N, C-alpha and C positions, 0 to 999 in steps of 0.2 A: 504494500500500500504506500503510495507516494504521499508525502506531506510537505508542507512548506513551513519554514520557521522564519520569523521576522528577524531582520538584521539586528545584531546586538544581543540576541537571546542565545548566548553561547552554550549554556547548560542544556537547553532544549535541543539545540542543534547537535551537540555531542551525543545526547540520548537517541535522537533520530538516526544519526549515522551508525551508532552501535547497534540499534535494532535492525537496520537495513543490512548491515554486514555480518550479523551474528552467525547466520547459517553459512555464509561464504567463508567465514574465518574459522569454522570448527575444525579442530585437528582430527585426523583419522583415529579410529578406535585404538587405544593403547599407546598413543603418541601424545606429546604435549609441545606446544610452541614455546621455544626457548630463545629464539632470535628472529628478528624481522630485518629484512634488507630492502632498500628502496632504490629504484632508478628514476631519473627525472627527464622530462622532455626539455628541449631548449627554451620553451616559454615558461619554465618553472613549475609546470603541473607534473604530478606524479605519473609515471609511465607504468611501472610494475611494483608490486609488493610481494616479496618472497618470504615464506614462513619456513623455519627450520626447527628440527628437534636435534640439538647439538649441531653436527655437520650435515645431517640428512635433510635434504630438501623435501618438504611435505607437500607444498603446492605454491603456485604463483598466481596472483591476481593481476590481470591486465586491465588498465583503465583507458577507455576511448573517450576522447574529448572532441568537441566541435565548437569553435569560436568561444572557447573559455568555459563551456558548459559540459559537465560530465554527462555522457550519453549512455555508457555501458560499462559494466564491470564483469569480466569473465574469469573463471577459475580453471586452471589447468594443472 
């Protein structure tokens, strides 16, 4: 469910982001996320977020942007 948060309402925004990403960010059974690594696009937006359990890559989230607006997040 998409929701909008007014500018300056940071606590609400963080809760909305957490809720939206909760399923995408879940570690596989028996694993735990111990490290996050990011890559960035030239415009400063996040390109990927990789989650690790120690040195083992668990998954990568890829962020797709259009004119500064986040359009899609996919997990691989």
